[in-house]
C-alpha positions in Angstrom: -30.2 10.4 -0.2 -28.3 8.4 2.5 -26.4 6.5 -0.2 -25.4 9.7 -2.0 -24.2 11.1 1.3 -22.1 8.0 1.8 -20.6 8.3 -1.7 -19.7 11.9 -1.0 -18.0 11.1 2.3 -16.1 8.2 0.8 -14.9 10.5 -2.0 -13.8 13.2 0.5 -12.0 10.7 2.7 -10.1 8.9 -0.1 -9.1 12.2 -1.7 -8.0 13.9 1.5 -6.3 10.9 3.1 -2.8 11.4 1.4 -2.8 15.2 1.7 -0.8 16.5 4.7 -2.4 18.4 7.5 -5.9 17.1 6.9 -6.2 14.8 9.9 -9.4 16.5 11.2 -11.2 16.2 7.8 -10.1 12.6 7.5 -11.3 11.7 11.0 -14.6 13.5 10.6 -15.3 11.8 7.2 -14.4 8.4 8.6 -16.5 8.9 11.7 -19.5 10.0 9.7 -19.2 7.0 7.5 -18.9 4.7 10.5 -21.9 6.3 12.3 -24.0 6.1 9.1 -23.4 2.4 8.5 -24.0 1.6 12.2 -27.2 3.6 12.1 -28.3 1.6 9.0 -27.4 -1.7 10.9 -31.0 -3.0 10.7 -30.7 -3.2 6.9 -27.9 -5.8 7.1 -27.9 -7.2 10.6 -28.7 -10.7 9.3 -25.5 -10.8 7.3 -23.8 -14.1 7.9 -20.1 -13.6 8.6 -17.9 -15.9 6.4 -15.5 -18.1 8.3 -12.6 -16.6 6.4 -13.7 -13.1 7.5 -13.9 -14.4 11.1 -10.3 -15.7 10.8 -9.1 -12.3 9.6 -10.7 -10.6 12.6 -9.2 -13.2 14.9 -5.7 -12.6 13.4 -6.0 -8.8 13.8 -7.3 -9.2 17.3 -4.4 -11.4 18.3 -1.9 -9.0 16.8 -3.6 -6.1 18.6 -3.5 -7.9 21.9 0.2 -8.6 21.4 0.9 -5.0 20.5 -0.6 -3.9 23.9 1.3 -6.7 25.7 4.5 -5.3 24.4 3.6 -1.8 25.3 2.5 -2.6 28.9 4.9 -5.3 29.9 8.0 -5.2 27.7 8.5 -1.7 26.5 10.5 0.9 28.6 8.5 3.7 26.9 4.9 2.6 27.6 3.4 6.1 27.4 5.0 6.8 24.1 4.0 3.4 22.6 0.4 3.7 23.8 0.1 7.1 22.2 1.5 5.6 18.9 -0.9 2.7 19.2 -3.8 5.0 19.4 -3.0 7.0 16.3 -1.1 4.5 14.2 -2.9 1.2 14.9 -6.3 1.7 16.4 -7.2 4.3 13.8 -6.3 2.0 10.8 -8.2 -0.8 12.5 -11.3 1.5 12.7 -10.8 2.2 9.0 -11.0 -1.5 8.0 -14.0 -2.0 10.3 -15.6 1.0 8.7 -15.2 -0.1 5.1 -16.1 -3.7 5.9 -19.4 -2.5 7.3 -19.9 -0.1 4.4 -19.2 -2.9 1.9 -21.7 -5.2 3.8 -24.3 -2.5 3.8 -23.8 -1.9 0.0 -24.2 -5.6 -0.7 -27.9 -5.2 0.5 -28.5 -2.3 -1.9 -28.8 -2.5 -5.7 -25.7 -3.6 -7.5 -25.1 -0.1 -8.9 -24.3 1.3 -5.4 -21.5 -1.1 -4.8 -20.1 -0.2 -8.2 -20.5 3.5 -7.4 -18.5 3.2 -4.2 -15.6 1.5 -6.1 -15.9 4.1 -8.9 -15.6 7.0 -6.5 -12.5 5.5 -4.9 -11.0 4.9 -8.4 -11.8 8.5 -9.4 -10.3 10.0 -6.3 -7.0 8.2 -6.9 -7.1 9.2 -10.6 -7.6 12.9 -9.7 -4.3 12.8 -7.7 -2.5 11.2 -10.6 -4.0 13.6 -13.2 -2.8 16.6 -11.1 0.7 15.2 -11.1 0.7 14.8 -14.9 -0.8 18.2 -15.6 1.6 19.9 -13.2 4.5 18.1 -14.9 3.2 19.2 -18.3 3.0 22.8 -17.1 6.5 22.6 -15.7 7.9 21.2 -18.9 6.2 23.9 -21.0 7.7 26.6 -18.8 11.2 25.3 -18.1 11.7 22.7 -21.0 12.8 20.2 -18.3 11.0 17.1 -17.3 10.2 17.2 -13.6 11.3 14.4 -11.2 10.7 13.5 -7.6 7.4 15.3 -7.6 4.8 14.4 -4.9 1.7 16.2 -6.2 -0.7 17.0 -3.5 0.8 14.5 -1.1 3.7 14.8 1.3 6.4 13.6 -1.1 7.1 11.5 -4.2 7.0 8.2 -2.3 3.6 9.0 -0.9 2.3 9.9 -4.4 3.8 6.7 -5.8 1.7 4.6 -3.5 -1.4 6.2 -5.1 0.0 5.6 -8.6 0.7 1.9 -7.9 -2.8 1.4 -6.3 -4.5 3.0 -9.2 -2.4 0.9 -11.6 -3.4 -2.2 -9.8 -7.1 -1.2 -10.2 -6.5 -0.7 -13.9 -4.8 -4.0 -14.4 -7.6 -5.7 -12.4 -10.1 -4.2 -14.8 -8.1 -5.3 -17.8 -7.8 -8.8 -16.5 -11.6 -8.9 -15.8 -12.3 -7.8 -19.4 -9.9 -10.4 -20.8 -11.4 -13.2 -18.6 -15.1 -12.5 -18.8 -15.6 -10.2 -21.8 -17.4 -7.9 -19.3 -16.5 -4.7 -17.6 -16.8 -3.4 -14.0 -15.8 0.2 -14.4 -18.2 2.1 -16.7 -15.5 3.4 -19.1 -14.6 2.2 -22.6 -11.3 0.6 -23.6 -10.0 3.9 -25.2 -10.4 5.9 -22.0 -9.0 3.0 -19.9 -5.9 3.1 -22.2 -5.6 6.8 -21.7 -5.8 6.4 -17.9 -3.1 3.7 -17.9 -0.8 6.0 -20.0 -1.3 8.9 -17.5 -0.7 6.6 -14.6 2.5 5.2 -16.0 3.6 8.8 -16.8 3.0 9.8 -13.2 5.4 7.1 -12.0 8.1 8.7 -14.2 7.5 12.1 -12.7 7.6 10.7 -9.2 10.9 9.1 -9.8 10.6 6.5 -7.0 12.9 3.5 -7.4 10.9 1.1 -5.3 7.8 2.1 -7.1 9.0 1.1 -10.5 10.0 -2.4 -9.2 6.4 -2.7 -7.9 5.0 -1.8 -11.4 7.0 -4.6 -13.0 5.6 -7.0 -10.4 2.1 -5.8 -11.2 2.7 -6.3 -14.9 4.0 -9.9 -14.5 1.2 -10.8 -12.1 -1.3 -9.2 -14.4 -0.2 -11.4 -17.3 -0.5 -14.5 -15.2 -4.0 -13.6 -14.0 -5.1 -12.5 -17.5 -4.2 -15.7 -19.2 -4.7 -18.3 -16.4 -7.5 -20.6 -17.6 -8.4 -18.1 -20.3 -9.9 -19.9 -23.3 -11.0 -16.8 -25.1 -7.6 -15.9 -26.4 -5.2 -17.9 -28.7 -1.7 -18.6 -27.6 -0.3 -16.2 -30.2 -2.6 -13.4 -28.9 -1.5 -14.1 -25.3 2.2 -13.8 -26.3 1.7 -10.5 -28.2 -0.4 -9.0 -25.4 2.1 -10.1 -22.8 4.9 -8.4 -24.6 2.9 -5.2 -25.0 2.0 -5.1 -21.3 5.5 -5.9 -20.1 7.0 -3.2 -22.5 4.4 -0.6 -21.4 4.9 -1.2 -17.7 8.7 -1.3 -18.0 8.9 2.3 -19.3 9.1 3.8 -15.8 11.7 1.3 -14.7 13.9 1.9 -17.8 13.6 5.6 -17.4 14.4 5.4 -13.7 17.4 3.1 -14.2 18.7 5.5 -16.8 18.1 8.8 -15.0 18.7 7.8 -11.3 22.5 7.6 -10.7 21.9 5.9 -7.4 21.5 2.6 -9.2 25.1 2.8 -10.5 26.7 2.8 -7.1 24.3 0.6 -5.2 26.4 -2.6 -5.3 29.6 -0.9 -4.2 27.7 0.9 -1.4 26.5 -2.3 0.2 29.7 -3.5 2.0 30.5 0.1 3.0 27.1 0.5 4.6 27.2 -2.8 6.3 30.4 -1.8 8.1 28.4 0.3 10.6 31.2 0.3 13.2 33.8 2.0 11.0 31.4 4.2 9.0 29.0 5.9 11.4 27.4 8.6 9.3 24.2 6.6 9.6 24.1 7.7 13.3 25.0 11.4 12.7 26.2 12.7 9.4 27.2 16.0 11.0 29.7 14.3 13.3 30.7 11.5 11.0 31.2 12.3 7.3 29.7 10.0 4.6 32.2 7.4 3.4 33.7 7.5 -0.1 33.5 5.1 -3.0 36.5 3.7 -4.8 36.4 6.6 -7.3 36.5 9.2 -4.5 32.8 10.0 -4.9 30.7 10.3 -1.7 28.2 7.5 -1.3 24.6 8.1 -2.2 22.9 9.2 1.0 19.8 7.2 0.2 21.7 4.0 -0.7 24.0 4.2 2.3 21.4 5.1 5.0 18.8 2.5 3.9 21.3 -0.3 3.9 23.0 0.7 7.2 19.7 1.3 9.0 18.3 -2.0 7.7 21.3 -3.9 9.0 21.3 -2.1 12.4 17.6 -2.7 12.6 18.0 -6.5 12.1 20.5 -6.4 14.9 18.1 -4.6 17.2 15.4 -7.2 16.4 17.7 -10.1 17.3 18.8 -8.3 20.5 15.2 -7.6 21.4 13.1 -10.4 20.0 10.0 -9.4 21.9 10.1 -5.8 20.7 10.7 -2.4 22.3 7.2 -0.9 21.9 5.0 -0.3 18.8 5.6 3.1 17.2 6.4 4.8 13.9 9.9 5.6 15.1 10.6 2.4 17.1 13.8 1.9 15.2 15.0 5.4 16.1 14.1 5.0 19.8 15.9 1.7 19.9 19.1 3.1 18.3 18.9 6.1 20.6 18.8 3.9 23.7 21.4 1.5 22.4 24.0 4.1 21.5 23.1 6.7 24.2 22.2 9.3 21.6 20.7 12.7 22.5 17.8 12.2 20.1 16.4 9.4 18.0 17.1 9.3 14.3 13.5 8.6 13.1 12.3 5.6 11.1 14.4 3.1 9.3 12.9 3.4 5.8 11.7 -0.2 6.1 8.3 -1.2 7.5 9.7 -4.6 8.4 12.4 -3.1 10.6 10.1 -0.5 12.2 7.5 -3.1 13.0 10.1 -5.8 14.0 11.9 -3.5 16.4 8.5 -2.3 17.8 6.7 -5.6 18.4 9.4 -8.2 17.9 9.6 -11.5 16.0 6.1 -12.7 17.3 4.5 -9.5 16.0 6.3 -9.8 12.6 5.1 -13.5 12.3 1.5 -12.6 13.1 1.5 -9.7 10.6 3.1 -11.8 7.9 0.6 -14.6 8.5 -2.2 -12.0 8.1 -0.8 -10.8 4.8 -0.1 -14.2 3.4 -3.5 -15.6 4.4 -5.2 -12.8 2.5 -3.0 -13.4 -0.5 -3.9 -17.1 -0.3 -7.6 -16.7 -0.1 -7.6 -14.0 -2.8 -5.8 -16.4 -5.2 -8.2 -19.2 -4.3 -11.2 -17.0 -5.0 -9.8 -15.9 -8.4 -9.1 -19.5 -9.3 -12.5 -20.7 -8.4 -14.8 -17.8 -9.2 -12.8 -15.4 -11.5 -13.4 -12.8 -8.8 -12.8 -9.2 -9.8 -12.0 -8.1 -6.2 -9.8 -11.0 -5.5 -7.4 -9.4 -8.0 -7.7 -6.0 -6.2 -7.1 -7.7 -2.9 -4.1 -9.7 -4.1 -2.4 -6.7 -5.7 -3.1 -4.6 -2.6 -1.5 -7.2 -0.3 1.5 -8.0 -2.5 2.1 -4.3 -3.3 2.0 -3.2 0.3 4.0 -6.2 1.6 6.7 -5.7 -1.0 7.0 -2.0 -0.2 6.9 -3.0 3.5 10.4 -4.5 3.1 12.0 -1.4 1.7 9.7 1.6 2.8 8.3 2.7 6.1 4.7 2.2 5.1 3.3 0.8 8.4 2.2 4.3 9.3 -0.1 7.2 8.6 -2.3 7.3 5.5 -0.3 4.4 3.8 -1.5 1.9 6.4 -5.0 3.5 6.6 -5.4 3.3 2.8 -4.2 -0.3 2.8 -6.8 -1.3 5.4 -9.5 0.6 3.5 -8.8 -1.4 0.3 -8.6 -4.7 2.3 -12.0 -3.9 3.9 -14.1 -3.3 0.9 -12.3 -5.6 -1.5 -12.5 -8.5 0.9 -16.3 -8.2 1.4 -17.0 -7.7 -2.3 -14.8 -10.7 -3.1 -16.9 -12.9 -0.7 -20.1 -11.5 -2.2 -19.0 -12.4 -5.7 -18.8 -16.1 -4.6 -22.2 -15.8 -3.0 -23.7 -14.2 -6.1 -22.3 -16.9 -8.4 -23.6 -19.7 -6.1 -27.0 -17.9 -5.7 -27.6 -16.1 -9.1 -31.2 -15.3 -8.2 -30.4 -13.7 -4.9 -30.7 -10.0 -4.5 -27.7 -9.7 -2.2 
């Protein structure tokens, strides 16, 4: 009964998380999960914390302390920063703690409960992707036009694309696991898995997010490496054929995006224009300063121009304020507002690196980067030594999030919360896989 309730709450939380205006339902679901696993503490209180898990907690604790130091002693907007810390950092930290405890509790149940948790998470992501595909099909049948830049139930195409890439990483992890072990983790046959991957790739096309298709190619290349690394089941010829099929399949969204999105054609020419932030100041206020022109007289792509200009100005802010200005989603906007005496701030920078770097400075960036690269390192080690299923999930989650961190403002809201959720359960399940292989008769 308790386990079924936990599965229901996990499903509600994962499904609701990327949908706008659902904060109350998210928080209630997360709190109920957390209270439940705390109430069940007696069942797993003897769990021995792995040294690697301790190090991860230490890194997050050090980063959290630094965030508060900046807010209290360095920032000129302490009240604003503390409010942002409460909602945009403490909440995600509670999410990772919640799912670490849930994963530890599930490791003391029968193996099917752990699989059920993961299956529910997988299903909730897939429902979002299926909605995008069905809506796109309905739109095409009605208008005879293929929809683009569609965000489904989420707040926008970029938000939906995070879900697509996460689900794709889950699928590729399942494929790798089947190649490497001849076993399966998700209780679905190969034909259904193939159908799901087709629908997931299609959703990426309908979302039309440039940064997302680059991430898909990375997942494909990494997937090939993981599939064939120390794999003695497949011949060299089979590996080559399967590599080509996988690369070609995952390249479809990228090829389609390169062809249909005209922003790619003017990106190179826009770079020097956008970097000249003194002469071209549309990046501050496009109503007062018109967007500059390209050599052919065409106005620059707003997205290309603003992203480059904001990234450049953000780097300058970081170098001018190496200890940070105060943690917050719009730290970049606050920094630009104060620097140029603007009436209002211009929001975020479209880069998590810039937003975080302006907020908590170079020390904060270094600690966060160390956290991510340490998780990448241990996930690869666990894959190499134990063929761990969840080491692949963890690796793809870290690399996918960190790569988007460079070019998207993902250190905020449900993107960061989802990231920490996946880190939480995949980390514990990965550590458990090692334990089970070293202790095959153990019930844990």
